[in-house]
Rosetta silent file (secondary structure, phi, psi, omega in degrees, C-alpha in Angstrom):
SEQUENCE: MTTSTTGSYLTLDDGIPAVRFTRTYDRPIDRVWQYVTDPAELARWFPSAFEAKELAPGAVIRFFGDPNQPESTGTVLAADAPRHFSFSWGGDELHYDLEERGDGGTHLTLTDVLVTHDTAARNAAGWEVCLSALDAADRGESPEGSHSGASGRWKEFYDSYVAAGFPSGAPVPGLGESG
SCORE:     score description
SCORE:     0.000 S_00000001
   1 L     0.000  129.745  176.052  173.591  -14.065   55.511 S_00000001
   2 L  -107.011  127.766  172.901  172.665  -17.814   55.776 S_00000001
   3 L   -80.408  134.366  179.582  169.686  -18.760   57.821 S_00000001
   4 L   -72.470  130.593 -178.435  170.042  -21.913   59.940 S_00000001
   5 L  -112.387  156.925 -172.517  167.945  -24.730   58.501 S_00000001
   6 L  -123.747   -9.103 -174.717  166.644  -27.930   60.147 S_00000001
   7 L   -86.469  161.782  172.396  165.295  -29.952   57.242 S_00000001
   8 E  -126.389  149.230  178.385  166.899  -32.805   55.320 S_00000001
   9 E  -107.340  138.680  177.192  166.322  -33.788   51.656 S_00000001
  10 E  -146.251  163.759  175.429  166.194  -37.580   51.060 S_00000001
  11 E  -116.010  126.532 -179.354  165.181  -40.082   48.499 S_00000001
  12 L   -76.724  170.785 -170.943  162.870  -42.704   49.900 S_00000001
  13 L   -60.697  -27.771 -178.380  163.355  -46.418   49.167 S_00000001
  14 L   -87.284    4.504 -179.299  160.925  -46.278   46.232 S_00000001
  15 L    86.278    3.063  174.268  162.964  -43.381   44.707 S_00000001
  16 L   -78.687  133.174 -179.650  160.597  -40.691   45.657 S_00000001
  17 E   -80.673  158.241 -178.197  162.002  -37.462   46.973 S_00000001
  18 E  -153.647  161.851  165.700  161.036  -35.965   50.408 S_00000001
  19 E  -120.326  148.176 -172.658  162.030  -33.414   52.905 S_00000001
  20 E  -137.025  140.856 -175.695  162.070  -34.279   56.612 S_00000001
  21 E  -135.612  137.749  176.719  162.004  -32.326   59.820 S_00000001
  22 E  -120.871  138.449  176.501  162.344  -33.427   63.432 S_00000001
  23 E  -131.994  150.350  174.445  161.206  -31.441   66.520 S_00000001
  24 E  -121.099  131.417  178.258  161.332  -32.383   70.206 S_00000001
  25 E  -124.863  145.815  176.486  158.648  -31.030   72.615 S_00000001
  26 L   -86.859   45.850 -177.696  158.478  -31.285   76.386 S_00000001
  27 L  -131.088  152.370  170.982  154.883  -32.298   76.187 S_00000001
  28 L   -58.442  153.267 -173.450  153.152  -35.734   76.334 S_00000001
  29 H   -60.739  -31.778 -179.984  152.561  -37.538   73.076 S_00000001
  30 H   -67.628  -33.923  177.574  148.786  -36.937   73.319 S_00000001
  31 H   -69.423  -42.298 -178.839  149.295  -33.174   73.475 S_00000001
  32 H   -63.704  -43.570  177.750  151.657  -33.211   70.411 S_00000001
  33 H   -49.113  -41.601  176.699  149.054  -35.376   68.619 S_00000001
  34 H   -63.679  -39.783  178.057  146.598  -32.499   69.069 S_00000001
  35 H   -53.279  -32.879 -174.444  149.140  -30.162   67.419 S_00000001
  36 H  -102.043   -6.784  179.363  149.017  -32.235   64.215 S_00000001
  37 H  -128.397  -14.722 -177.954  145.318  -33.242   64.152 S_00000001
  38 L   -91.267  121.627 -173.355  143.124  -30.622   65.884 S_00000001
  39 H   -65.194  -29.307  178.400  142.043  -27.945   63.446 S_00000001
  40 H   -66.558  -37.070  178.616  142.203  -25.248   66.289 S_00000001
  41 H   -73.856  -44.176  174.035  145.852  -26.234   66.879 S_00000001
  42 H   -56.237  -37.039  177.307  146.665  -26.509   63.244 S_00000001
  43 L   -61.814  -16.919  172.891  145.457  -23.033   62.676 S_00000001
  44 L   -74.507  -12.231 -175.445  148.338  -21.842   64.793 S_00000001
  45 L  -154.492  -25.337  179.052  150.976  -23.050   62.458 S_00000001
  46 L   -73.692  139.717 -172.231  149.660  -25.022   59.426 S_00000001
  47 L   -65.490  -24.406  175.529  149.490  -22.919   56.252 S_00000001
  48 L  -117.495  158.379  169.503  145.821  -23.730   55.464 S_00000001
  49 E   -71.941  156.089 -170.711  142.729  -24.159   57.553 S_00000001
  50 E  -132.775  124.105  177.271  141.975  -27.845   57.950 S_00000001
  51 E  -138.122  133.163 -176.168  138.567  -29.612   58.150 S_00000001
  52 E  -152.903  130.676 -172.269  137.824  -33.319   58.238 S_00000001
  53 L   -70.492  -31.904  171.624  134.667  -35.080   59.509 S_00000001
  54 L  -152.404  165.201  171.880  136.980  -37.886   60.845 S_00000001
  55 L  -106.428   72.854 -176.893  140.470  -38.948   60.936 S_00000001
  56 L  -135.219  145.916  177.813  140.165  -42.310   59.334 S_00000001
  57 L   -50.270  131.601 -178.158  141.801  -43.670   56.164 S_00000001
  58 L    91.009  -12.233  175.987  139.951  -42.494   53.110 S_00000001
  59 L   -65.178  143.705  173.436  138.256  -39.466   54.858 S_00000001
  60 E   -83.412  132.014  176.994  138.287  -36.272   52.910 S_00000001
  61 E  -111.019  129.007  173.717  140.094  -33.312   54.266 S_00000001
  62 E  -100.019  129.608  176.905  139.233  -29.722   53.074 S_00000001
  63 E  -104.824  129.504  178.170  142.017  -27.156   52.966 S_00000001
  64 E  -156.618  172.310  174.089  140.930  -23.544   52.825 S_00000001
  65 L    81.397   -0.135  178.137  141.714  -19.896   53.971 S_00000001
  66 L   -90.735  117.362 -179.042  145.321  -19.721   52.542 S_00000001
  67 L   -62.135  -16.666 -178.630  145.562  -16.492   50.526 S_00000001
  68 L  -103.327    4.336 -178.238  148.192  -18.074   48.282 S_00000001
  69 L  -137.487  144.184  174.167  146.373  -21.299   47.507 S_00000001
  70 L   -81.184  164.002  176.449  142.848  -22.075   46.282 S_00000001
  71 L   -53.266  137.679  176.090  140.561  -24.265   48.340 S_00000001
  72 E  -145.354 -177.783  178.617  141.434  -27.941   47.859 S_00000001
  73 E  -129.977  156.086  170.097  140.846  -31.432   49.214 S_00000001
  74 E  -140.608 -172.384 -177.053  143.110  -34.285   50.376 S_00000001
  75 E  -134.048  137.737  170.465  142.610  -37.648   51.799 S_00000001
  76 E   -68.067  123.526 -179.199  143.529  -39.275   55.082 S_00000001
  77 E   -90.501  -46.939  178.796  146.070  -41.957   54.349 S_00000001
  78 E  -154.251  151.445  173.874  146.544  -43.367   57.838 S_00000001
  79 E  -147.535  107.450  179.942  145.652  -42.416   61.358 S_00000001
  80 E  -129.013   83.322 -177.860  147.014  -44.374   64.347 S_00000001
  81 L   -65.470  143.245   -4.321  146.599  -42.160   67.341 S_00000001
  82 L  -103.610   41.188 -169.588  148.676  -40.915   68.872 S_00000001
  83 L  -112.485  -35.414 -174.741  151.665  -42.174   66.837 S_00000001
  84 E  -143.986  141.795  168.429  151.113  -41.619   63.056 S_00000001
  85 E  -145.668  129.073  176.646  148.986  -39.347   60.888 S_00000001
  86 E  -142.756  149.107 -175.764  149.310  -38.975   57.157 S_00000001
  87 E  -157.431  157.130  170.426  147.306  -37.355   54.458 S_00000001
  88 E   -86.194  148.521  176.839  147.567  -36.052   50.849 S_00000001
  89 E  -156.856  119.423  178.017  147.807  -32.329   50.274 S_00000001
  90 L    57.851   27.091 -173.138  148.368  -30.634   47.088 S_00000001
  91 L    91.428  -27.042  177.351  149.724  -33.745   45.554 S_00000001
  92 E   -82.741  162.920  166.516  152.299  -34.302   48.322 S_00000001
  93 E  -115.206  135.638 -179.691  151.847  -36.651   51.221 S_00000001
  94 E  -108.941  134.640 -179.569  152.499  -35.351   54.640 S_00000001
  95 E  -124.290  128.323  175.454  153.434  -37.938   57.368 S_00000001
  96 E  -115.222  121.189  174.267  153.563  -37.017   61.121 S_00000001
  97 E  -117.848  122.521 -176.923  155.306  -39.578   63.272 S_00000001
  98 E  -109.318  142.487 -179.338  155.275  -39.145   67.053 S_00000001
  99 E  -142.413  123.116  179.176  157.543  -41.017   69.502 S_00000001
 100 E   -68.749  137.341  171.005  157.504  -40.772   73.208 S_00000001
 101 L   -91.914  168.459  178.961  160.688  -39.907   74.933 S_00000001
 102 L   -67.229  -22.202 -177.613  161.724  -41.362   78.261 S_00000001
 103 L   -98.975   16.787 -179.799  161.344  -38.083   80.098 S_00000001
 104 L    86.795   -1.508 -179.836  157.584  -37.592   79.067 S_00000001
 105 L   -93.323 -173.635 -172.266  158.307  -35.476   76.070 S_00000001
 106 E  -141.965  136.894  173.923  157.722  -36.257   72.432 S_00000001
 107 E   -95.052  127.986  176.321  159.723  -36.438   69.203 S_00000001
 108 E  -111.656  129.833  174.660  157.757  -35.208   66.172 S_00000001
 109 E  -124.060  119.651  175.397  158.983  -36.135   62.628 S_00000001
 110 E  -107.833  123.043  173.646  157.271  -34.436   59.636 S_00000001
 111 E  -116.657  121.296  168.199  158.065  -36.019   56.285 S_00000001
 112 E  -102.205  103.273 -178.473  156.791  -34.335   53.206 S_00000001
 113 E   -80.861  118.250 -166.627  156.818  -36.809   50.335 S_00000001
 114 L   -84.550  146.603  171.358  157.193  -34.600   47.266 S_00000001
 115 L   -72.172  -41.802  174.922  155.395  -34.839   43.983 S_00000001
 116 L  -140.042  147.455 -176.089  158.614  -33.615   42.180 S_00000001
 117 H   -58.948  -26.929 -173.875  162.131  -33.079   43.293 S_00000001
 118 H   -75.122   -4.818  174.921  162.199  -29.404   42.273 S_00000001
 119 H   -87.748   -3.728 -173.617  159.809  -28.539   45.103 S_00000001
 120 H   -56.527  -51.903 -178.484  162.279  -29.535   47.811 S_00000001
 121 H   -68.140  -37.236 -175.660  163.762  -26.096   48.610 S_00000001
 122 H   -65.262  -54.978 -179.326  160.455  -24.324   48.265 S_00000001
 123 H   -66.009  -30.192  178.221  158.581  -26.717   50.633 S_00000001
 124 H   -66.700  -40.374  179.720  161.482  -27.088   53.109 S_00000001
 125 H   -60.607  -45.515 -179.638  161.513  -23.304   53.397 S_00000001
 126 H   -60.557  -41.066 -179.641  157.720  -23.314   53.922 S_00000001
 127 H   -65.566  -34.357 -177.125  158.026  -25.960   56.624 S_00000001
 128 H   -61.522  -50.686 -175.918  160.753  -24.044   58.390 S_00000001
 129 H   -61.258  -43.444  178.600  158.345  -21.053   58.734 S_00000001
 130 H   -62.711  -50.052 -173.361  155.381  -23.329   59.775 S_00000001
 131 H   -72.224  -29.473  174.629  157.317  -25.351   62.301 S_00000001
 132 H   -65.158  -38.250  177.028  158.888  -22.119   63.813 S_00000001
 133 H   -62.886  -40.660  176.797  155.256  -21.021   64.335 S_00000001
 134 H   -67.463  -46.620  173.661  154.450  -24.324   65.978 S_00000001
 135 H   -50.478  -45.309 -179.822  157.501  -24.129   68.084 S_00000001
 136 H   -63.389  -48.577 -179.200  156.458  -20.554   69.173 S_00000001
 137 H   -66.011  -29.793  176.363  152.832  -21.819   70.013 S_00000001
 138 H   -66.203  -34.851  174.872  154.310  -24.722   72.076 S_00000001
 139 H   -79.101   -5.084 -176.287  156.182  -22.123   74.148 S_00000001
 140 L    85.174   19.999 -179.325  152.980  -20.207   74.620 S_00000001
 141 L  -103.463  161.906  169.477  154.192  -17.334   72.277 S_00000001
 142 L   -91.127  131.746 -177.826  152.478  -15.885   69.283 S_00000001
 143 L   -67.169  147.291  173.327  154.438  -16.508   66.124 S_00000001
 144 L   -85.487  139.309  175.884  155.665  -13.385   64.293 S_00000001
 145 L    68.130 -178.071  179.885  154.405  -12.734   60.905 S_00000001
 146 L   -73.307  147.843  177.802  152.627  -15.060   58.442 S_00000001
 147 L  -111.144   17.238  167.768  153.320  -18.779   58.559 S_00000001
 148 L  -138.411  163.008 -179.428  152.226  -19.243   54.921 S_00000001
 149 L    87.086 -174.423 -175.787  153.220  -17.731   51.614 S_00000001
 150 L   -96.436   63.517 -176.630  156.481  -16.207   50.514 S_00000001
 151 L   -76.237  173.223  175.165  157.302  -13.914   53.468 S_00000001
 152 H   -50.311  -43.698 -175.377  160.802  -12.441   54.095 S_00000001
 153 H   -64.580  -39.005 -174.421  161.565  -15.350   56.480 S_00000001
 154 H   -63.549  -46.233 -172.893  160.491  -17.907   53.855 S_00000001
 155 H   -66.499  -31.242  175.788  162.885  -16.279   51.210 S_00000001
 156 H   -66.150  -41.439  178.744  165.767  -16.440   53.690 S_00000001
 157 H   -66.907  -42.141 -178.169  165.129  -20.131   54.361 S_00000001
 158 H   -61.903  -45.909  178.922  164.642  -20.814   50.638 S_00000001
 159 H   -60.360  -34.348  177.216  168.003  -19.209   49.721 S_00000001
 160 H   -67.832  -39.002  179.027  169.639  -21.268   52.482 S_00000001
 161 H   -74.272  -35.319  176.348  168.153  -24.522   51.157 S_00000001
 162 H   -64.667  -45.868  178.919  169.132  -23.714   47.547 S_00000001
 163 H   -59.365  -33.436 -178.527  172.726  -22.925   48.854 S_00000001
 164 L   -75.168   -8.138 -176.975  172.590  -26.302   50.701 S_00000001
 165 L    95.366    7.246  177.691  171.883  -28.139   47.367 S_00000001
 166 L   -66.835  139.649  174.191  168.183  -28.820   47.735 S_00000001
 167 L   -60.573  141.645 -177.298  166.508  -29.182   44.334 S_00000001
 168 L  -140.462 -176.673  175.932  164.661  -25.980   43.384 S_00000001
 169 L   108.620   -2.723 -178.284  162.855  -24.124   40.665 S_00000001
 170 L   -78.698  152.659  171.167  159.175  -24.976   41.237 S_00000001
 171 E   -52.190  151.325 -177.002  156.693  -22.142   41.192 S_00000001
 172 E  -106.210  111.133  174.636  156.125  -20.244   44.520 S_00000001
 173 L   -53.678  137.985 -176.550  152.537  -19.772   45.580 S_00000001
 174 L    98.005  -32.965 -175.775  151.800  -16.184   46.020 S_00000001
 175 L  -100.118  -35.939 -177.344  154.639  -15.221   43.638 S_00000001
 176 L    73.117   16.127  179.118  153.475  -16.968   40.473 S_00000001
 177 E  -141.043  171.727  174.328  157.259  -17.656   39.651 S_00000001
 178 E   -69.741  147.749 -178.446  160.088  -19.939   40.482 S_00000001
 179 L   -74.427    0.000    0.000  161.871  -19.213   43.710 S_00000001
């Protein structure tokens, strides 16, 4: 069985690998901005708890509470409310770009700039699970199951991304082995 995937693998202009996802929400841009910057909103879908004293370039972000990852820190790279937010996390860079639609809704693009190409299938599968949780939260629903770690849903997405040719082989947090 192949699970439907929504991510794309790309090589950025500087030769760095990335995975990218786009979602559309029937919410104003300021509301979607909260989804990607407010710790209470992030807790509904992001794999780690997120704490930052401010959202300004150079500010430190603390990530904690993920049973599959140790506590860590990242750095805010850019924050241009309500259009762009980016930060470092686990060596990767996460970029959230928001664009208003003409009907009052918002396009959200998440780009995970990868440290190494072999993390593409693993990370893409993880973002599928997390973004599914965000989609459910946006609809006012509680997401099913964990949105972090190597759950059954993650493995289905991972297998689909590998079958689609995404680079793979990186260790999987929580499993201690390659995917």
